[in-house]
Phi, psi and omega in degrees: 000127181265129182269155178278137180298145180289324181241146176268344178222134177226159171237127179249131175259123182243123180287152175296324180301326179299323180284343179282343181060230181275356181284156174284330178204168181091191185242131173263107187290341172291322175295318178303314179298319180296313179298316180300318181291325177292318177298318180298319179300317179291318178300320180294345176277357180097016182265132174279133188232128169244141179236129169264126186250131175278176182225015185298339178283343180260310185196141176241115180300321180298325182295321180290326179295325179294342178262010175095002178273167182294124183297317182298316177299316178299319179295321176297321177297320176298322178299323177295324176299323179295327178291318177303313180296318180297319179295322177297316179293320178302315180297317178299319179293315182294328177295339176267005179084013181259118180294137182218150178229130173267128178239135184238141175284347175252132183295123172202071191300338180289336184238343183209149174285152173291145177287116173230120187309310183296325177291320177299316178299318180296317176302316179299315181297331179274004176089013178268144171280134181252121178260118185259115186237173178078018182058219174257010177089000183235140176291165177075009176239139180274167174288341172295318176297318178300319180300316179296317180297310181294326178298318178292318180297315185276338174062150176283158171239130184270000000 
C-alpha cells in the first residue's frame, strides 16, 4: 500500500560534506547519483522539492578566518562552493530526467538563475527541483540559517 505524502512541498538542507562521501574534500559523483535518485523517488510521489546545498566539501570560510584571513572573503568563497555542489546535483537530477534549476543568492547568470522567491515558487509549481545555492548572499551566515529562511519564504504546501 502506497501512502500519500504528508506535505506537497519540502525543503531539504544537504551538507556539502554529504556530497563528499568518504573523501576529505571534493565531490563523490556516486553520492551525487544516489542523492539524485532519492530526490527523484520523493518527487515522483508528487512532492515539490527545494534543496539548500552546503559547500563545506569545497571550502569553509570559517577555516580561512582561523588562519588569519578575512572572514567575509572566506565566507564568499564558501558560497561559491555551494554553487559548485548545486550544479553537480542539478546535472545528476537532469540525467534522471528530472528538471532542476539552480538559483543563487550571488549573481552569476552564466551558471545559475538569481534567487527570486516568486520565481522559485513558480519552478516548484511546474515540477522542477529548485537547488538553492550561494547561501543567503551575506557573509557570517551558515547554509543552515539559509535553509530556515528559504523554508519560511517558500512555505509548505499541504
